[in-house]
C-alpha positions as CSV (number, residue, x, y, z in Angstrom):
1,M,2.7,65.0,29.4
2,A,3.5,65.6,25.7
3,P,1.4,68.8,25.3
4,L,3.2,70.3,28.3
5,L,6.6,69.8,26.7
6,P,6.4,72.9,24.4
7,I,5.2,75.0,27.3
8,L,8.1,73.8,29.4
9,L,10.6,74.6,26.7
10,L,9.2,78.1,26.1
11,S,9.4,78.8,29.8
12,L,13.0,77.6,29.9
13,L,13.8,79.8,27.0
14,H,12.6,83.0,28.5
15,L,16.1,84.4,28.8
16,S,15.5,87.6,30.7
17,T,17.2,88.7,33.9
18,A,16.4,91.7,36.1
19,I,18.4,92.4,39.2
20,K,19.0,95.3,41.6
21,F,22.0,95.5,43.9
22,T,24.4,97.8,45.6
23,L,27.9,98.1,44.1
24,P,30.5,99.2,46.6
25,A,33.3,101.6,45.4
26,Y,37.0,100.8,45.8
27,R,40.2,102.3,44.4
28,Y,40.9,99.0,42.6
29,P,37.6,97.2,42.5
30,A,37.1,93.6,41.5
31,P,34.4,93.1,38.8
32,K,31.0,92.0,39.7
33,C,29.7,89.9,36.9
34,I,26.1,88.6,36.1
35,W,26.2,85.6,33.8
36,N,23.6,84.3,31.4
37,A,23.6,81.4,28.9
38,A,23.4,82.4,25.2
39,H,23.5,80.8,21.8
40,P,25.7,81.9,18.9
41,N,24.5,85.1,17.1
42,A,22.0,85.9,19.9
43,L,21.1,89.5,20.5
44,V,21.8,90.7,24.0
45,I,20.3,93.9,25.3
46,V,21.5,95.3,28.6
47,T,19.6,98.1,30.3
48,A,21.6,99.5,33.2
49,N,20.3,102.2,35.5
50,V,23.1,103.6,37.7
51,G,22.1,105.5,40.8
52,P,23.7,108.8,41.8
53,G,27.1,108.8,43.7
54,V,29.8,111.4,44.2
55,N,33.5,110.6,43.6
56,Q,32.6,107.4,41.9
57,R,32.9,106.0,38.3
58,V,31.1,102.9,37.1
59,D,32.6,101.0,34.2
60,V,30.9,98.1,32.4
61,E,32.2,95.3,30.2
62,I,30.3,92.6,28.4
63,I,32.3,89.5,27.9
64,D,31.8,85.8,27.2
65,S,33.0,82.6,29.0
66,G,35.0,81.3,26.0
67,P,38.7,80.4,26.2
68,K,39.6,83.8,24.5
69,R,37.4,85.8,26.8
70,N,36.0,87.9,24.0
71,V,35.1,91.5,25.1
72,Y,32.0,92.6,23.2
73,L,31.8,96.0,24.7
74,S,33.6,98.1,27.2
75,K,32.4,101.5,28.5
76,R,33.7,103.9,31.1
77,G,31.7,106.2,33.4
78,I,28.1,105.1,32.7
79,K,25.5,107.3,34.4
80,G,21.8,107.2,34.7
81,E,19.9,104.8,32.4
82,G,21.8,103.4,29.5
83,R,21.0,100.7,26.9
84,L,23.8,98.5,25.5
85,A,23.4,95.9,22.6
86,V,25.8,93.2,21.5
87,T,25.6,90.0,19.4
88,T,27.3,86.9,20.7
89,H,29.9,85.0,18.7
90,G,29.7,81.5,20.1
91,E,28.0,79.1,22.5
92,G,28.5,79.7,26.2
93,E,27.7,82.3,28.8
94,V,27.7,86.1,28.4
95,G,28.7,88.2,31.5
96,V,27.9,91.8,32.3
97,C,30.7,93.0,34.5
98,L,30.6,96.2,36.5
99,R,33.3,98.0,38.5
100,N,32.8,101.0,40.8
101,F,36.0,103.1,41.1
102,I,36.7,105.8,43.7
103,E,37.8,109.0,42.1
104,G,39.3,112.1,43.6
105,D,40.6,112.8,47.1
106,V,38.4,110.7,49.5
107,G,39.2,109.9,53.1
108,Y,39.5,106.3,54.3
109,E,36.3,106.4,56.4
110,E,34.3,108.1,53.7
111,A,35.6,105.7,51.1
112,G,34.2,102.8,53.0
113,K,30.7,104.3,52.8
114,L,30.7,104.9,49.0
115,S,28.4,102.8,46.8
116,R,25.9,103.0,44.0
117,V,22.6,101.3,43.4
118,I,22.6,99.4,40.1
119,D,19.3,98.3,38.4
120,L,20.2,95.8,35.7
121,D,17.9,94.3,33.1
122,I,19.4,91.7,30.6
123,D,17.3,90.4,27.7
124,I,18.7,87.7,25.3
125,G,17.4,86.3,22.1
126,A,13.7,86.8,21.3
127,D,13.2,88.7,24.6
128,A,15.7,91.3,23.3
129,V,13.9,92.1,20.1
130,D,11.7,95.2,20.1
131,Y,8.7,93.8,18.2
132,N,6.8,97.1,18.7
133,A,9.4,98.9,16.7
134,I,9.3,96.2,14.0
135,A,5.5,96.4,13.8
136,N,5.7,100.2,13.4
137,Q,8.4,99.9,10.8
138,E,6.8,97.1,8.7
139,S,3.1,98.2,9.4
140,L,2.3,94.9,11.0
141,S,-1.1,94.1,12.6
142,G,-1.4,92.9,16.2
143,L,-1.8,89.3,15.0
144,E,1.2,89.5,12.7
145,T,3.3,90.9,15.5
146,E,2.4,88.0,17.8
147,M,3.2,85.6,15.0
148,R,6.6,87.2,14.5
149,K,7.2,86.8,18.3
150,L,6.2,83.1,18.1
151,E,8.5,82.7,15.1
152,G,11.4,84.0,17.2
153,I,10.6,81.8,20.1
154,V,10.2,78.7,17.9
155,K,13.6,79.4,16.4
156,E,15.1,79.5,19.9
157,V,13.4,76.2,20.7
158,V,15.0,74.7,17.5
159,D,18.4,76.1,18.4
160,E,18.1,74.8,21.9
161,M,17.2,71.3,20.8
162,G,20.1,71.4,18.3
163,Y,22.5,72.5,21.0
164,L,21.3,69.7,23.4
165,K,21.7,67.2,20.6
166,K,25.3,68.3,19.9
167,R,26.1,68.1,23.7
168,E,24.6,64.6,23.8
169,E,26.8,63.6,20.9
170,R,29.9,65.1,22.5
171,F,29.1,63.3,25.8
172,T,28.6,60.0,24.0
173,E,31.9,60.4,22.2
174,T,33.7,61.3,25.5
175,N,32.2,58.3,27.2
176,S,33.1,55.9,24.4
177,S,36.7,57.2,24.3
178,T,37.0,56.9,28.1
179,N,35.7,53.4,28.1
180,I,38.2,52.4,25.4
181,R,41.0,53.9,27.4
182,V,40.0,52.2,30.6
183,Q,39.7,48.9,28.8
184,N,43.1,49.3,27.2
185,F,44.6,50.2,30.6
186,A,43.0,47.2,32.2
187,W,44.5,44.8,29.5
188,F,47.9,46.5,29.9
189,T,47.7,46.0,33.6
190,L,46.7,42.4,33.3
191,F,49.5,41.6,30.8
192,S,52.0,43.5,33.0
193,L,51.1,41.5,36.1
194,A,51.2,38.2,34.1
195,G,54.7,39.1,32.8
196,L,55.9,40.1,36.2
197,C,54.6,36.9,37.7
198,A,56.4,34.8,34.9
199,W,59.6,36.7,35.4
200,Q,59.4,36.2,39.2
201,I,58.9,32.5,38.8
202,F,61.9,32.1,36.4
203,H,64.0,34.3,38.7
204,L,63.2,32.3,41.8
205,R,63.7,29.1,39.9
206,A,67.2,30.2,38.8
207,F,68.0,31.4,42.3
208,F,67.0,28.1,43.9
209,K,69.1,26.2,41.3
210,R,72.1,28.3,42.2
211,K,71.6,27.4,45.8
212,Y,71.2,23.7,44.9
213,L,67.8,23.7,46.5
214,I,66.1,22.2,43.5
215,D,67.3,20.2,40.5
């Protein structure tokens, strides 16, 4: 089982997504987003091939899932095949969001038929690096190029293991804090019930004394 662990990790870290879909056009379209997990300072390469379409404009935004919703890139009116590159800022997910706007004077029936075919390819981390270009630039041999690829993949494995370790530490701290709060609440409830019972006994005793039911 142990020899299979590195292979399993490498397969999980193959962060590449290819998708082809039809994007309907609207006057005020909602964004269609494709999300992928990414580590900090990871290179993200988006290759978008936008099919032809009259009276339509496709805009693209690359954002993240952080609280601030960082916008890494925003481009209007992409056509044909385009290549976009960004570097992530933090841990989380990176989303490629597309909108297809209707432009010009288009009738209601015709507008309902407008759409464009989008062919999207998203590479993250080691998959996004063009090792052939690096090999040509640095005059690397085939073996050296493969070693450079393996180095990038191993770095991703190390980053992934570090991320999982941090998540485990956060979960452990959260569980410990939750257990302490539950325990404190349980003791508070117990003492409150005990105090309520004591008060009720003294109150009833005083009431019965006033009614001369007991001495």
